[in-house]
C-alpha positions as CSV (number, residue, x, y, z in Angstrom):
1,X,0.0,0.0,0.0
2,X,2.8,2.4,0.9
3,X,4.6,1.7,-2.4
4,X,1.4,2.2,-4.4
5,X,0.6,5.5,-2.6
6,X,4.2,6.7,-2.9
7,X,4.3,5.9,-6.6
8,X,1.1,7.8,-7.2
9,X,2.4,10.8,-5.3
10,X,5.6,10.8,-7.3
11,X,3.7,11.0,-10.6
12,X,1.1,13.4,-9.3
13,X,3.8,15.8,-8.1
14,X,5.6,15.5,-11.4
15,X,2.5,16.5,-13.3
16,X,1.5,19.2,-10.8
17,X,4.7,21.2,-10.8
18,X,5.0,21.1,-14.6
19,X,1.4,22.3,-15.2
20,X,1.5,24.8,-12.3
21,X,4.3,26.7,-14.0
22,X,2.4,27.3,-17.2
23,X,0.2,29.9,-15.4
24,X,1.8,30.7,-12.0
25,X,3.9,33.6,-13.3
26,X,1.1,35.6,-14.8
27,X,0.0,37.6,-11.8
28,X,3.5,38.1,-10.6
29,X,4.7,39.8,-13.9
30,X,4.3,43.4,-12.7
31,X,6.4,42.7,-9.5
32,X,9.0,40.8,-11.5
33,X,9.2,43.6,-14.0
34,X,9.9,46.2,-11.3
35,X,12.5,44.1,-9.5
36,X,14.6,43.1,-12.5
37,X,13.9,46.4,-14.4
38,X,12.5,44.9,-17.5
39,X,9.4,45.9,-19.5
40,X,6.5,43.5,-19.6
41,X,6.8,42.9,-23.4
42,X,10.4,41.6,-22.9
43,X,9.5,39.8,-19.7
44,X,6.7,37.9,-21.5
45,X,9.4,35.9,-23.2
46,X,10.3,34.3,-19.9
47,X,6.6,33.3,-19.7
48,X,6.2,32.2,-23.3
49,X,9.6,30.3,-23.6
50,X,8.3,27.8,-21.1
51,X,5.2,27.0,-23.2
52,X,7.1,26.9,-26.5
53,X,9.9,24.6,-25.4
54,X,7.6,22.4,-23.4
55,X,5.4,21.9,-26.4
56,X,8.2,21.5,-28.9
57,X,10.5,19.1,-27.1
58,X,8.1,16.8,-25.3
59,X,7.8,14.2,-28.0
60,X,11.4,13.9,-29.1
61,X,12.7,13.9,-25.5
62,X,10.2,11.2,-24.5
63,X,11.5,9.0,-27.4
64,X,15.1,9.6,-26.2
65,X,14.0,8.4,-22.7
66,X,12.4,5.3,-24.2
67,X,15.6,4.6,-26.2
68,X,17.9,4.9,-23.2
69,X,16.4,4.6,-19.7
70,X,13.0,6.0,-18.7
71,X,13.7,5.8,-15.0
72,X,16.9,7.8,-15.0
73,X,15.5,10.3,-17.5
74,X,12.6,10.8,-15.2
75,X,15.0,11.7,-12.4
76,X,17.0,13.8,-14.8
77,X,13.8,15.7,-15.8
78,X,12.9,16.4,-12.1
79,X,16.5,17.5,-11.4
80,X,16.6,19.8,-14.4
81,X,13.2,21.3,-13.4
82,X,14.4,21.9,-9.9
83,X,17.7,23.5,-11.0
84,X,15.8,25.7,-13.4
85,X,13.4,26.7,-10.6
86,X,16.4,27.6,-8.4
87,X,18.0,29.7,-11.1
88,X,14.7,31.5,-11.8
89,X,14.2,32.2,-8.1
90,X,17.6,33.7,-7.6
91,X,17.5,35.7,-10.9
92,X,18.3,39.4,-10.7
93,X,18.3,40.0,-14.4
94,X,16.0,39.1,-17.3
95,X,18.7,36.9,-18.9
96,X,19.2,34.8,-15.8
97,X,15.4,34.4,-15.4
98,X,15.0,33.4,-19.0
99,X,17.8,30.9,-18.7
100,X,16.1,29.4,-15.6
101,X,12.8,29.2,-17.4
102,X,14.4,27.4,-20.3
103,X,15.9,24.8,-18.0
104,X,12.5,24.4,-16.4
105,X,10.8,23.9,-19.7
106,X,13.3,21.2,-20.8
107,X,12.8,19.5,-17.4
108,X,9.0,19.6,-17.9
109,X,9.3,18.2,-21.4
110,X,10.8,15.1,-19.9
111,X,9.1,14.9,-16.5
112,X,5.5,15.5,-17.5
113,X,5.0,12.8,-20.2
114,X,7.0,10.2,-18.3
115,X,4.9,10.9,-15.2
116,X,1.8,10.2,-17.3
117,X,3.0,7.1,-19.1
118,X,4.9,5.5,-16.2
119,X,2.1,6.3,-13.8
120,X,-0.4,4.4,-15.9
121,X,2.0,1.5,-16.6
122,X,3.0,0.9,-13.0
123,X,-0.4,0.8,-11.4
124,X,-2.3,-2.5,-11.6
125,X,-4.8,-2.9,-14.4
126,X,-7.9,-2.9,-12.3
127,X,-7.1,0.6,-11.0
128,X,-6.0,1.9,-14.4
129,X,-9.0,4.0,-15.1
130,X,-9.0,5.6,-11.6
131,X,-5.3,6.4,-11.8
132,X,-5.6,7.9,-15.3
133,X,-8.5,10.1,-14.1
134,X,-6.5,11.3,-11.1
135,X,-3.5,12.2,-13.2
136,X,-5.7,14.0,-15.7
137,X,-7.5,16.0,-13.0
138,X,-4.1,17.0,-11.5
139,X,-3.2,18.6,-14.8
140,X,-6.4,20.8,-14.9
141,X,-6.2,21.6,-11.2
142,X,-2.5,22.7,-11.4
143,X,-3.1,24.9,-14.4
144,X,-6.2,26.5,-12.8
145,X,-4.5,27.0,-9.5
146,X,-1.5,28.8,-11.0
147,X,-2.9,32.4,-10.8
148,X,-4.3,31.9,-7.2
149,X,-1.1,30.2,-6.1
150,X,1.0,32.9,-7.7
151,X,-1.1,35.7,-6.2
152,X,-0.9,34.3,-2.6
153,X,2.8,33.6,-2.7
154,X,3.6,37.0,-4.3
155,X,1.4,38.8,-1.7
156,X,2.7,37.1,1.5
157,X,6.3,36.2,0.4
158,X,7.6,37.6,-2.9
159,X,7.7,36.5,-6.5
160,X,11.0,34.5,-6.0
161,X,9.1,31.9,-4.0
162,X,6.8,31.0,-6.9
163,X,10.0,29.3,-8.2
164,X,11.6,28.3,-5.0
165,X,8.6,26.2,-3.9
166,X,9.3,23.8,-6.8
167,X,12.7,22.9,-5.5
168,X,11.7,20.8,-2.4
169,X,8.9,19.2,-4.5
170,X,11.4,18.2,-7.2
171,X,13.7,16.7,-4.5
172,X,10.7,14.8,-3.1
173,X,10.0,13.4,-6.5
174,X,13.6,12.2,-6.8
175,X,13.7,10.8,-3.3
176,X,10.4,9.0,-3.3
177,X,11.1,7.8,-6.9
178,X,14.4,6.3,-5.9
179,X,12.8,4.4,-3.0
180,X,9.8,3.1,-4.9
181,X,10.5,2.9,-8.6
182,X,11.6,-0.6,-9.5
183,X,13.4,-0.7,-12.9
184,X,12.2,-4.2,-13.5
185,X,8.6,-3.0,-13.5
186,X,9.2,-0.2,-16.0
187,X,8.4,-1.2,-19.6
188,X,11.5,-0.2,-21.6
189,X,10.8,-0.2,-25.3
190,X,13.3,-2.0,-27.5
191,X,13.9,0.8,-30.0
192,X,16.5,0.1,-32.7
193,X,17.0,3.8,-33.5
194,X,15.7,7.3,-32.9
195,X,13.9,9.1,-35.7
196,X,16.2,12.2,-35.7
197,X,14.8,13.7,-38.8
198,X,11.2,13.4,-37.5
199,X,12.4,14.8,-34.2
200,X,14.0,17.8,-35.8
201,X,11.0,18.4,-38.1
202,X,8.6,18.1,-35.1
203,X,10.6,20.6,-33.1
204,X,10.6,23.1,-36.0
205,X,6.9,22.6,-36.6
206,X,5.8,22.9,-33.0
207,X,8.2,25.7,-32.0
208,X,7.2,27.8,-35.1
209,X,3.5,27.1,-34.6
210,X,3.4,27.9,-30.9
211,X,5.7,31.0,-31.4
212,X,3.3,32.5,-34.0
213,X,0.3,31.8,-31.8
214,X,2.0,33.6,-28.8
215,X,3.9,36.3,-30.6
216,X,1.7,36.9,-33.7
217,X,-0.1,39.8,-32.2
218,X,3.2,41.5,-31.3
219,X,4.8,40.9,-34.7
220,X,1.5,41.8,-36.5
221,X,-0.6,39.1,-38.0
222,X,0.0,40.2,-41.6
223,X,3.7,41.0,-41.1
224,X,6.5,39.3,-43.0
225,X,7.8,37.7,-39.8
226,X,4.5,36.2,-38.9
227,X,3.7,34.9,-42.5
228,X,7.2,33.5,-42.7
229,X,6.9,31.6,-39.5
230,X,3.5,30.3,-40.5
231,X,4.9,29.2,-43.8
232,X,7.8,27.4,-42.0
233,X,5.3,25.6,-39.7
234,X,3.2,24.5,-42.6
235,X,6.1,23.2,-44.7
236,X,7.7,21.4,-41.8
237,X,4.3,19.8,-40.9
238,X,3.9,18.5,-44.5
239,X,7.5,17.1,-44.5
240,X,7.0,15.7,-41.0
241,X,3.8,13.8,-42.0
242,X,5.6,12.3,-45.1
243,X,8.6,11.4,-43.0
244,X,6.6,9.8,-40.2
245,X,4.5,7.7,-42.6
246,X,7.7,6.1,-43.9
247,X,9.8,5.9,-40.7
248,X,10.3,2.5,-39.0
249,X,10.4,4.1,-35.6
250,X,8.4,7.3,-36.0
251,X,8.3,9.7,-33.0
252,X,4.5,10.1,-33.6
253,X,3.0,6.9,-35.0
254,X,0.2,8.2,-37.3
255,X,-1.7,5.0,-36.4
256,X,-2.7,6.6,-33.1
257,X,-5.1,8.9,-35.0
258,X,-6.8,5.9,-36.6
259,X,-8.4,5.4,-33.2
260,X,-11.5,7.5,-33.2
261,X,-11.5,7.8,-29.4
262,X,-8.0,9.1,-29.4
263,X,-8.7,11.6,-32.2
264,X,-11.8,12.9,-30.4
265,X,-9.9,13.1,-27.1
266,X,-7.2,15.1,-28.8
267,X,-9.7,17.7,-30.0
268,X,-11.5,17.9,-26.7
269,X,-8.2,18.4,-24.8
270,X,-7.3,21.4,-27.0
271,X,-10.7,23.0,-26.7
272,X,-11.2,22.4,-23.0
273,X,-7.8,23.9,-22.1
274,X,-8.3,26.7,-24.5
275,X,-11.6,27.8,-22.8
276,X,-10.2,27.2,-19.3
277,X,-7.0,29.3,-19.7
278,X,-9.0,32.1,-21.3
279,X,-10.6,32.6,-17.9
280,X,-7.8,31.8,-15.5
281,X,-5.3,34.0,-17.3
282,X,-7.4,37.0,-18.4
283,X,-9.7,37.5,-15.5
284,X,-7.1,38.4,-12.9
285,X,-6.0,41.2,-15.2
286,X,-9.6,42.4,-15.3
287,X,-10.1,42.4,-11.5
288,X,-6.8,44.1,-10.9
289,X,-6.9,46.8,-13.6
290,X,-10.6,47.5,-14.0
291,X,-12.1,46.6,-10.6
292,X,-9.0,47.8,-8.8
293,X,-8.7,44.7,-6.6
294,X,-5.4,43.7,-5.1
295,X,-3.4,41.0,-6.8
296,X,-4.3,38.7,-3.9
297,X,-8.0,39.4,-4.1
298,X,-7.9,39.0,-7.8
299,X,-6.3,35.6,-7.5
300,X,-9.0,34.6,-5.0
301,X,-11.6,35.3,-7.7
302,X,-10.2,32.4,-9.6
303,X,-10.6,30.1,-6.6
304,X,-14.2,29.0,-7.5
305,X,-12.9,27.5,-10.7
306,X,-10.2,25.4,-8.9
307,X,-12.6,24.4,-6.2
308,X,-15.2,23.3,-8.7
309,X,-12.7,21.2,-10.7
310,X,-11.7,19.5,-7.5
311,X,-15.3,18.7,-6.6
312,X,-16.6,17.8,-10.1
313,X,-13.7,15.6,-11.1
314,X,-14.3,12.7,-8.7
315,X,-18.0,12.6,-9.7
316,X,-17.0,12.4,-13.3
317,X,-14.7,9.5,-12.6
318,X,-17.6,7.6,-10.9
319,X,-20.0,8.4,-13.6
320,X,-17.8,7.5,-16.5
321,X,-18.5,3.8,-16.3
322,X,-22.2,4.4,-15.7
323,X,-23.2,7.0,-18.3
324,X,-20.2,6.9,-20.6
325,X,-18.0,9.5,-22.1
326,X,-20.5,11.2,-24.4
327,X,-22.8,12.5,-21.7
328,X,-19.9,13.7,-19.5
329,X,-18.2,15.6,-22.3
330,X,-21.5,17.1,-23.5
331,X,-22.4,18.2,-20.0
332,X,-18.9,19.5,-19.4
333,X,-19.0,21.8,-22.4
334,X,-22.6,22.9,-21.5
335,X,-21.5,23.9,-18.0
336,X,-18.6,25.8,-19.4
337,X,-20.9,27.6,-21.9
338,X,-23.2,28.6,-19.0
339,X,-20.2,30.1,-17.2
340,X,-19.2,32.0,-20.3
341,X,-22.8,33.3,-20.7
342,X,-22.5,34.8,-17.2
343,X,-19.1,36.3,-18.0
344,X,-20.5,37.7,-21.2
345,X,-23.1,39.7,-19.3
346,X,-21.8,43.2,-18.8
347,X,-23.3,43.7,-15.3
348,X,-22.6,40.1,-14.1
349,X,-18.9,40.4,-14.8
350,X,-18.8,43.5,-12.5
351,X,-20.5,41.5,-9.7
352,X,-18.3,39.5,-7.3
353,X,-21.1,37.0,-6.6
354,X,-21.9,36.4,-10.3
355,X,-18.2,36.2,-11.2
356,X,-17.8,33.5,-8.6
357,X,-20.9,31.7,-9.9
358,X,-19.6,31.9,-13.5
359,X,-16.2,30.5,-12.4
360,X,-17.9,27.6,-10.6
361,X,-19.8,26.7,-13.8
362,X,-16.6,26.8,-15.8
363,X,-14.8,24.7,-13.2
364,X,-17.5,22.1,-13.0
365,X,-17.5,21.9,-16.8
366,X,-13.8,21.4,-17.0
367,X,-13.9,18.9,-14.1
368,X,-16.5,16.8,-15.9
369,X,-14.2,16.7,-19.0
370,X,-10.6,16.5,-17.8
371,X,-10.6,13.1,-16.0
372,X,-12.7,11.2,-18.5
373,X,-10.9,12.6,-21.5
374,X,-7.5,11.6,-20.1
375,X,-8.9,8.1,-19.7
376,X,-10.1,8.1,-23.2
377,X,-6.8,9.4,-24.6
378,X,-5.0,6.5,-22.9
379,X,-7.6,4.1,-24.4
380,X,-6.2,0.6,-24.4
381,X,-2.7,1.6,-25.4
382,X,0.2,-0.1,-23.7
383,X,4.0,0.2,-23.9
384,X,5.4,2.4,-26.6
385,X,1.9,3.2,-27.9
386,X,0.9,4.5,-24.4
387,X,4.1,6.7,-24.2
388,X,3.5,8.0,-27.7
389,X,-0.1,8.8,-26.9
390,X,0.7,10.6,-23.7
391,X,3.4,12.6,-25.4
392,X,1.0,13.8,-28.1
393,X,-1.6,14.6,-25.5
394,X,0.9,16.6,-23.5
395,X,1.8,18.6,-26.6
396,X,-1.9,19.2,-27.5
397,X,-2.6,20.5,-24.0
398,X,0.1,23.1,-24.5
399,X,-1.2,23.9,-28.0
400,X,-4.6,24.6,-26.4
401,X,-3.0,27.0,-23.9
402,X,-1.1,28.7,-26.7
403,X,-4.2,29.0,-28.9
404,X,-6.0,30.6,-25.9
405,X,-3.3,33.2,-25.6
406,X,-3.3,33.9,-29.3
407,X,-7.1,34.2,-29.7
408,X,-8.2,35.8,-26.5
409,X,-5.3,38.1,-25.8
410,X,-5.3,39.3,-29.4
411,X,-9.0,39.9,-29.2
412,X,-8.6,41.7,-25.9
413,X,-6.0,44.1,-27.4
414,X,-8.5,44.9,-30.2
415,X,-11.3,45.5,-27.7
416,X,-9.1,47.6,-25.4
417,X,-7.9,49.7,-28.2
418,X,-11.5,50.3,-29.2
419,X,-12.4,51.1,-25.6
420,X,-9.5,53.6,-25.4
421,X,-10.6,55.3,-28.6
422,X,-14.2,55.6,-27.6
423,X,-13.2,56.9,-24.2
424,X,-11.1,59.6,-25.7
425,X,-13.9,60.7,-28.0
426,X,-16.4,60.7,-25.1
427,X,-14.1,62.7,-22.8
428,X,-13.3,65.3,-25.5
429,X,-17.0,65.8,-26.2
430,X,-17.7,66.1,-22.4
431,X,-14.9,68.6,-22.0
432,X,-16.0,70.7,-25.0
433,X,-19.6,70.7,-23.7
434,X,-18.4,72.6,-20.6
435,X,-17.6,75.6,-22.8
436,X,-14.5,76.6,-20.8
437,X,-11.8,79.0,-22.1
438,X,-9.9,77.5,-25.1
439,X,-6.6,77.3,-23.2
440,X,-8.1,75.4,-20.3
441,X,-10.1,73.1,-22.6
442,X,-7.0,72.2,-24.6
443,X,-5.0,71.6,-21.4
444,X,-7.6,69.3,-19.9
445,X,-8.1,67.4,-23.2
446,X,-4.3,66.9,-23.4
447,X,-4.1,65.6,-19.9
448,X,-7.1,63.4,-20.3
449,X,-5.8,61.9,-23.5
450,X,-2.3,61.3,-22.0
451,X,-4.0,59.6,-19.0
452,X,-5.8,57.2,-21.3
453,X,-2.9,56.6,-23.7
454,X,-0.5,55.9,-20.8
455,X,-2.4,52.8,-19.9
456,X,-1.0,49.4,-21.0
457,X,-2.6,46.0,-21.2
458,X,-1.9,45.4,-17.5
459,X,-3.4,48.7,-16.4
460,X,-6.3,49.5,-18.7
461,X,-8.1,50.8,-15.7
462,X,-10.6,53.6,-15.0
463,X,-9.1,57.0,-15.7
464,X,-7.2,59.0,-13.1
465,X,-7.8,62.4,-14.5
466,X,-5.4,65.1,-13.2
467,X,-6.8,67.6,-10.7
468,X,-5.6,71.2,-10.2
469,X,-6.8,74.6,-9.1
470,X,-8.4,75.3,-12.5
471,X,-10.7,72.4,-12.4
472,X,-14.0,73.5,-11.0
473,X,-16.8,71.4,-9.4
474,X,-18.4,71.1,-12.9
475,X,-15.2,69.6,-14.2
476,X,-14.9,67.2,-11.3
477,X,-18.5,66.0,-12.0
478,X,-17.5,65.4,-15.6
479,X,-14.4,63.6,-14.5
480,X,-16.6,61.1,-12.6
481,X,-18.7,60.6,-15.7
482,X,-15.6,59.9,-17.8
483,X,-14.2,57.5,-15.3
484,X,-17.6,55.6,-15.2
485,X,-17.7,55.5,-19.0
486,X,-14.1,54.3,-19.1
487,X,-14.8,51.5,-16.6
488,X,-17.8,50.4,-18.5
489,X,-15.9,50.5,-21.8
490,X,-13.1,48.4,-20.4
491,X,-15.5,46.0,-18.7
492,X,-17.2,45.5,-22.1
493,X,-13.8,44.8,-23.7
494,X,-13.6,41.7,-21.5
495,X,-17.2,40.6,-21.5
496,X,-17.4,40.9,-25.3
497,X,-14.7,38.3,-25.6
498,X,-16.6,35.7,-23.6
499,X,-19.8,36.5,-25.5
500,X,-18.1,35.8,-28.8
501,X,-16.7,32.5,-27.5
502,X,-20.1,31.0,-26.4
503,X,-21.1,29.6,-29.8
504,X,-17.7,27.9,-30.1
505,X,-18.2,26.2,-26.8
506,X,-21.6,24.9,-27.9
507,X,-19.9,23.7,-31.1
508,X,-17.4,21.8,-28.8
509,X,-20.3,19.5,-27.8
510,X,-20.3,18.0,-31.3
511,X,-17.0,16.3,-30.4
512,X,-19.0,13.6,-28.7
513,X,-19.7,12.1,-32.1
514,X,-16.1,10.7,-32.0
515,X,-16.9,8.5,-29.1
516,X,-18.6,5.2,-29.0
517,X,-21.9,5.0,-27.2
518,X,-21.2,1.4,-26.0
519,X,-17.5,1.5,-25.1
520,X,-16.9,1.0,-21.4
521,X,-13.9,2.7,-19.8
């Protein structure tokens, strides 16, 4: 019993720390920016490098582990992740922080897929479904907990500790693993060779694809850089598919996708993570910069999502054998859609109560999906096929996160720009309507426009109009009106995103057509 529990803890922790670090940095970015004297655009590379490398190197590094020794590569991945966390925590410059995050991402690319595949392999068959569901739930919980976890640690300690906390966990993984992992129990595939060409093409394809998703807005979606990277991704994908279809030891056996359940699970994993991250990453910014909540209180606003995932997931595991995958996935997307409908309501988003209710619906929906879909993705695969399947699933999860950033952050920038423009126009009309002397009118308009223009993505908040002896009671009243208009405009910038996403969540329910009605899991 001790060995079984210890093994489960090892793999759960391995998954937890890897997924936690995909979102834990977000709320701490302003503090990190001030400490290491780096602007947010530059600092975002420390955030994005983790996702890009994690997604790009997971499959090839998993194959290398299978070729040599999965047990020792598992320990190496945990060690590398721990060292990267230590470097990131001690970093005083952007370069050192970026280096630490790169080390973390390579460690995660090894640790995460091996935690999944070895965790499933080493637990007795009768408990396979339960173990897979628990490992799947851990992924969603860790990702959803990131903003809350980061907010609490940043508030009560400092941002360095969002990285330091990983170090003892990585050491615990290595220690418990050394005590409980028996090499004779680990299925080591007898690979004759490594598909180096496929690995290289896969890295180029995924790194270019995730890079353009994350940085496309910054580069400009129609810029030469963006179009070139998209072209590189498409060309490398075509060559990759041709190479893999002819390779004796492909890094991604295309036969995986002949399994309808796996293909459907792949699509659901992308969509569910896309819609989850759109809430857990964007909403803290809204609560801090529009509602003027503290970082800590903003992170608490995400807690209902995490709590609901934790509550709903065990029920989903129990219901999977009784009602099947179709009903759970359909219900999951419907719950997420209801949550988004609440978020899409302009007034509901401004209400703490309704925001928490919305988050609970999103969390319940994701909780109903994440455990069962991980079970389905594992299907009846064993050995090399299981490792391959879990590697692909790991990548698709990161693709979903990257797509969420690309779609929702880009959409948010467009909406915020529109809100800024409308607010300037409204304020200018309001100031002109007061019929003040031209020199005073011009000065107030300039100050107001500067106040609006100085806002960045992380501070698109209600206006703080300058006050001085020339500003009369009449002007102060107009100032309040402009601030109210600005707050409403910026609130709509967020709520409009969720409104537009609702039809696509409903469309996600059609993925149930991939899954058999009669198959028992």
